[in-house]
C-alpha positions as CSV (number, residue, x, y, z in Angstrom):
1,M,-8.7,46.7,10.9
2,N,-5.5,45.1,12.6
3,Y,-2.8,43.6,10.8
4,C,-4.0,40.0,11.6
5,E,-7.3,40.5,10.0
6,E,-5.5,42.0,7.0
7,A,-3.1,39.0,6.8
8,L,-5.9,36.7,6.7
9,I,-7.9,38.7,3.9
10,Q,-4.7,38.6,2.0
11,F,-4.4,35.0,2.2
12,I,-7.9,34.4,1.3
13,H,-7.7,36.6,-1.5
14,Y,-4.5,34.9,-3.0
15,I,-5.9,31.4,-2.6
16,K,-8.6,32.6,-4.6
17,S,-6.4,34.1,-7.2
18,Q,-4.6,30.8,-7.5
19,T,-7.4,28.5,-7.9
20,H,-8.2,27.4,-11.4
21,I,-11.9,26.5,-12.3
22,E,-12.5,24.4,-15.2
23,F,-16.3,23.1,-16.3
24,D,-16.9,19.8,-17.7
25,G,-20.7,19.9,-18.2
26,D,-22.3,20.3,-14.9
27,I,-19.1,19.6,-13.0
28,C,-16.9,22.3,-11.6
29,I,-13.2,21.3,-11.0
30,Y,-11.1,23.2,-8.7
31,T,-7.4,23.0,-9.3
32,L,-6.0,24.3,-5.8
33,P,-2.7,25.7,-4.9
34,F,-2.0,23.0,-2.7
35,K,0.6,20.2,-3.7
36,D,0.4,16.8,-3.3
37,P,3.7,14.6,-2.4
38,F,4.3,14.3,-6.0
39,S,4.1,18.1,-6.6
40,D,0.9,18.0,-8.5
41,N,-1.9,20.4,-7.5
42,I,-4.7,18.8,-5.7
43,E,-8.2,19.1,-7.2
44,V,-11.8,18.8,-5.9
45,A,-14.9,18.5,-8.0
46,I,-18.5,19.7,-7.4
47,S,-21.4,18.8,-9.2
48,N,-25.2,19.5,-9.1
49,P,-26.6,16.0,-9.7
50,K,-30.2,16.8,-8.2
51,D,-32.1,20.0,-7.4
52,R,-30.4,21.9,-4.4
53,L,-27.8,18.9,-3.7
54,F,-24.3,18.9,-4.9
55,K,-21.7,16.2,-5.0
56,I,-18.1,16.9,-3.8
57,S,-15.4,14.3,-5.0
58,D,-11.9,13.9,-5.0
59,M,-12.0,12.6,-8.6
60,K,-10.3,9.2,-7.7
61,Q,-6.9,11.1,-7.2
62,C,-6.5,9.9,-3.6
63,I,-6.8,6.0,-4.6
64,S,-4.4,6.7,-7.4
65,F,-1.8,8.3,-5.3
66,L,-1.9,5.5,-2.9
67,F,-1.7,3.1,-5.8
68,H,1.2,4.7,-7.2
69,S,3.0,4.8,-3.9
70,G,2.7,0.9,-3.6
71,I,-0.5,0.7,-1.3
72,N,-3.5,-1.2,-2.7
73,I,-6.1,-0.7,-0.2
74,E,-8.4,-3.4,-1.0
75,R,-5.6,-6.2,-0.5
76,D,-3.7,-4.7,2.5
77,N,-5.5,-4.8,5.7
78,R,-2.8,-2.8,7.5
79,Y,-3.9,0.1,5.6
80,M,-7.6,-0.4,4.6
81,K,-8.9,0.2,8.2
82,R,-7.2,3.5,8.6
83,F,-8.2,4.5,5.0
84,Y,-12.1,3.7,5.9
85,S,-11.9,5.3,9.0
86,I,-10.6,8.8,7.8
87,I,-13.3,8.6,5.0
88,S,-15.9,8.1,7.6
89,E,-14.8,10.8,9.9
90,Y,-15.4,13.2,7.5
91,G,-18.8,11.8,6.3
92,F,-17.7,10.7,2.9
93,E,-18.1,7.4,1.2
94,F,-15.8,5.4,-1.2
95,K,-17.3,3.9,-4.1
96,E,-15.7,2.7,-7.7
97,G,-12.5,4.5,-6.7
98,E,-14.0,7.8,-5.8
99,I,-14.4,9.6,-2.5
100,S,-17.5,11.7,-2.4
101,K,-20.3,13.2,-0.4
102,V,-23.8,14.5,-1.1
103,I,-24.4,17.7,0.4
104,D,-26.9,20.5,0.3
105,A,-26.1,24.1,-0.7
106,G,-25.6,25.5,2.8
107,E,-22.8,22.8,3.4
108,I,-20.7,23.5,0.4
109,G,-18.2,25.8,2.2
110,S,-17.5,23.3,5.1
111,S,-17.6,20.3,2.9
112,F,-15.0,22.0,0.4
113,L,-12.5,22.4,3.4
114,E,-13.4,19.0,4.7
115,A,-12.6,17.4,1.1
116,I,-9.1,19.2,1.4
117,Q,-8.2,17.9,4.8
118,L,-9.4,14.3,3.9
119,I,-7.3,14.4,0.9
120,F,-4.5,15.4,2.8
121,E,-4.9,12.8,5.4
122,L,-5.3,10.1,2.9
123,Y,-2.0,11.2,1.3
124,G,-0.4,10.7,4.5
125,I,-1.0,7.1,4.7
126,G,1.4,6.8,1.4
127,I,4.1,8.7,3.0
128,M,3.7,7.8,6.8
129,P,6.4,5.6,8.2
130,E,5.4,2.1,7.5
131,I,3.3,0.2,9.8
132,P,5.1,-2.4,11.8
133,I,4.2,-5.9,11.2
134,D,5.3,-8.9,13.1
135,E,6.2,-12.2,11.1
136,I,3.4,-14.1,12.0
137,S,0.9,-11.4,11.0
138,F,2.9,-11.2,7.7
139,Q,2.7,-15.0,7.1
140,N,-1.2,-14.8,7.6
141,I,-1.3,-11.9,5.0
142,V,0.9,-14.2,2.7
143,S,-1.3,-17.1,3.4
144,K,-4.6,-15.0,2.5
145,Y,-2.9,-13.9,-0.9
146,L,-1.9,-17.6,-1.7
147,E,-5.7,-18.6,-1.0
148,D,-7.3,-15.8,-2.9
149,N,-5.2,-16.6,-5.9
150,Q,-5.6,-20.2,-5.7
151,Y,-2.2,-21.6,-4.9
152,D,-1.7,-25.4,-4.0
153,F,0.4,-24.7,-0.9
154,S,0.8,-26.0,2.6
155,R,2.3,-24.1,5.6
156,N,5.3,-25.0,8.2
157,E,6.0,-28.1,6.3
158,K,9.2,-30.1,7.4
159,I,12.0,-30.2,4.7
160,K,15.0,-32.2,5.1
161,G,18.4,-30.5,4.8
162,K,21.7,-32.1,5.1
163,T,22.2,-31.1,8.7
164,Y,18.8,-30.1,10.0
165,E,15.1,-30.5,9.2
166,H,13.6,-27.3,8.6
167,T,10.2,-25.6,8.8
168,I,9.6,-23.9,5.7
169,N,6.8,-21.0,5.8
170,F,5.2,-22.0,2.6
171,V,5.7,-25.0,0.3
172,L,4.0,-24.4,-3.2
173,R,3.3,-27.2,-5.6
174,N,2.5,-27.1,-9.3
175,G,2.5,-30.7,-10.8
176,K,6.0,-32.2,-10.1
177,S,7.6,-28.6,-9.5
178,C,7.8,-27.4,-5.6
179,S,8.7,-24.0,-4.4
180,L,10.0,-23.3,-0.9
181,V,8.9,-19.6,0.2
182,E,10.4,-18.4,3.2
183,V,8.8,-14.9,4.3
184,L,10.9,-12.1,6.0
185,S,9.7,-9.3,7.8
186,A,11.8,-7.1,10.4
187,K,11.8,-4.4,12.7
188,S,15.4,-3.0,12.0
189,S,18.2,-3.4,9.4
190,S,20.2,-5.5,11.8
191,D,17.2,-7.8,12.5
192,A,16.6,-8.1,8.6
193,T,20.4,-8.9,8.0
194,Q,20.0,-11.6,10.8
195,K,16.7,-13.3,9.3
196,A,18.4,-13.1,5.7
197,K,21.2,-15.3,7.1
198,L,18.8,-17.6,8.8
199,V,16.9,-18.1,5.6
200,A,20.1,-18.4,3.6
201,F,21.3,-21.3,5.9
202,K,18.0,-23.3,5.4
203,F,18.3,-23.1,1.8
204,F,21.9,-23.9,1.4
205,D,21.5,-26.9,3.6
206,I,18.4,-28.0,1.9
207,T,20.3,-27.7,-1.5
208,E,23.1,-29.7,-0.2
209,L,20.7,-32.8,-0.7
210,G,20.3,-32.0,-4.2
211,N,16.3,-32.1,-4.2
212,G,15.6,-29.5,-7.0
213,Y,13.4,-27.1,-5.0
214,K,13.0,-23.9,-6.0
215,K,13.9,-21.4,-3.2
216,V,12.1,-18.1,-3.0
217,A,12.7,-15.4,-0.4
218,L,9.7,-13.2,-0.1
219,V,10.4,-9.8,1.9
220,D,8.2,-7.5,3.3
221,D,9.1,-4.2,1.9
222,Y,6.5,-1.9,3.2
223,S,9.2,-1.3,6.3
224,P,12.4,0.0,4.5
225,V,14.8,-2.1,6.9
226,F,15.8,-4.4,4.1
227,K,19.2,-3.0,2.9
228,K,21.5,-3.9,0.3
229,K,23.4,-6.4,2.7
230,A,20.2,-8.4,3.5
231,F,19.4,-8.6,0.0
232,D,22.8,-9.6,-1.1
233,I,22.6,-12.3,1.1
234,L,19.2,-13.7,-0.1
235,H,20.0,-13.2,-3.6
236,E,23.2,-15.4,-3.0
237,Y,21.2,-18.4,-1.6
238,S,17.8,-18.1,-3.0
239,D,16.5,-18.8,-6.6
240,S,14.3,-15.7,-6.6
241,V,14.0,-12.7,-4.1
242,I,10.7,-11.1,-4.3
243,T,9.2,-8.1,-2.4
244,W,5.9,-7.9,-1.2
245,S,5.0,-4.9,-3.3
246,D,6.1,-7.1,-6.5
247,R,4.2,-10.4,-5.0
248,D,2.6,-11.0,-8.3
249,V,6.0,-12.0,-9.8
250,L,5.5,-15.2,-7.6
251,L,3.2,-16.6,-10.3
252,S,5.9,-16.3,-13.2
253,V,8.4,-17.9,-10.8
254,H,6.4,-20.6,-9.5
255,G,3.7,-21.2,-12.0
256,R,0.5,-22.8,-11.3
């Protein structure tokens, strides 16, 4: 036996010695010596739901990790396609928050490895550089969110300011209350600052007429290009600055 084979044997032995197995009825829960981005050990469960058939599962840890990373797969089309593509690639399915696969006894070894690879790839969605999104696409995502939550709104409405007539991305109405919502998405920090200045001018110019609109800046924070300078500008001239990850705050700001 050469040193390469000896190293492999030691590696396999070490993995086995560091893996903890817990039993929960007919479910075997394997706590593996691999860490997720939060420094928690990943877990894989195997159960025997039918004769000679086994179910291998991530125990809902992937969807939990992504949720705590600020990603809601079911509500964000930018990540949904990649999420389901990875699951399909390994022959697993996603149901009620759990990623699983039913296999026969001869597939346990290979499927165990696939489950580990699948989990790491899905974790990658949560830590990968944010997927770029252009302004129009972000506006469409916001529009769908408003529709799904039954807001009364119009798009690209003209609102008169003291100096100019401005096109506002979204105008939300609630009885006599009216909120002007400008959405911001940028590709760089300088671009973010410039867009913040443009929105600030719109809001300032409209406010000069004293019309009582609520002014809301909705920022695409999936891309970390909006720095303190851009946020400071928005806070100075907006009634509310809301990040997309906290979009439900819009309900308390605007009401229905």
